[in-house]
C-alpha positions in Angstrom: 167.4 -120.2 53.2 169.5 -118.5 50.6 168.9 -119.3 47.0 170.4 -118.1 43.7 168.4 -119.3 40.7 169.9 -118.9 37.3 168.0 -119.0 34.0 168.4 -118.1 30.4 170.9 -120.6 29.2 170.6 -122.7 26.1 171.9 -123.5 22.7 172.9 -120.6 20.4 174.7 -120.3 17.1 178.1 -118.5 16.9 177.5 -114.8 16.8 174.3 -115.1 18.7 173.1 -113.6 22.0 171.8 -114.8 25.3 170.6 -113.1 28.4 171.2 -114.9 31.7 169.3 -114.0 34.9 170.0 -114.8 38.5 167.3 -114.2 41.1 168.2 -114.1 44.7 166.2 -114.9 47.8 167.0 -115.1 51.4 169.6 -112.3 51.4 169.6 -108.5 51.5 170.5 -108.4 47.8 171.6 -104.7 47.7 174.4 -105.5 50.2 176.0 -108.1 48.0 178.4 -107.8 45.2 177.3 -110.1 42.4 179.3 -112.0 39.8 179.0 -114.4 36.9 181.5 -117.2 36.5 182.1 -119.5 33.6 183.3 -123.1 33.8 184.2 -124.6 30.5 184.3 -128.4 30.1 187.4 -129.7 31.9 188.5 -126.3 33.1 188.4 -124.3 36.3 185.6 -121.9 37.1 186.6 -118.3 36.1 185.1 -114.9 36.8 183.7 -113.3 33.7 181.9 -110.3 35.1 181.2 -108.7 38.4 179.1 -105.8 39.7 179.5 -104.1 43.1 176.8 -102.8 45.4 177.3 -99.3 43.9 177.0 -100.6 40.3 180.7 -100.6 39.3 181.5 -103.3 36.9 184.6 -105.3 35.8 185.0 -107.9 33.1 187.4 -110.6 32.1 189.5 -109.6 29.0 187.9 -112.4 27.0 184.4 -110.9 27.2 185.1 -107.1 27.3 182.9 -105.4 24.7 180.7 -108.5 24.3 179.1 -109.1 27.7 177.4 -106.7 30.0 176.4 -107.3 33.7 173.7 -105.3 35.4 171.5 -105.6 38.5 168.0 -104.7 39.6 168.0 -104.4 43.4 164.2 -104.1 43.4 163.9 -107.5 41.7 166.8 -109.0 43.5 168.2 -110.0 40.1 171.5 -109.8 38.3 171.7 -110.2 34.6 174.4 -111.1 32.1 173.8 -110.0 28.5 176.1 -112.0 26.2 176.6 -110.9 22.6 178.8 -112.1 19.8 179.0 -115.5 21.4 181.7 -118.0 20.2 182.3 -121.7 20.9 184.8 -120.8 23.6 181.9 -119.3 25.6 180.4 -122.8 26.0 180.1 -124.0 29.5 178.2 -123.7 32.7 177.6 -120.2 34.0 177.3 -119.7 37.8 175.9 -116.8 39.7 177.7 -115.7 42.8 176.8 -113.4 45.7 179.5 -112.1 48.0 179.6 -109.9 51.0 182.8 -108.7 52.7 181.5 -108.2 56.2 180.2 -110.3 57.6 182.0 -112.7 55.1 179.5 -114.7 53.2 179.4 -116.2 49.7 176.6 -118.0 47.9 176.4 -119.9 44.6 173.7 -120.8 42.2 173.3 -124.2 40.6 174.5 -123.0 37.2 173.0 -122.7 33.8 174.4 -124.4 30.6 175.3 -122.3 27.6 176.3 -124.1 24.4 177.5 -122.1 21.4 177.5 -124.3 18.3 176.4 -124.4 14.8 
């Protein structure tokens, strides 16, 4: 059974930082590209950061220079370091694992991040 379990969300003041973690089980983690998605209230889920199996990263323009994605294959965990948070970053953050061949995609249950004073 595949599981992606996110943690690290919470309430933070504007300008603050959080570090999200997503631990995978039931998959060969090193074979999967990993991503973090953000779903703001009333909006669609959007990709904010992704990391390939080789460690290449890409970011949404809105988070470049503020967020950093990383992975630890030995711990089967992907991280999202979020700095300089603003209220627009509020929402649920989902972890995603994706493999091109054979095609497979998995999602975590999400973790809530609230940026508010």
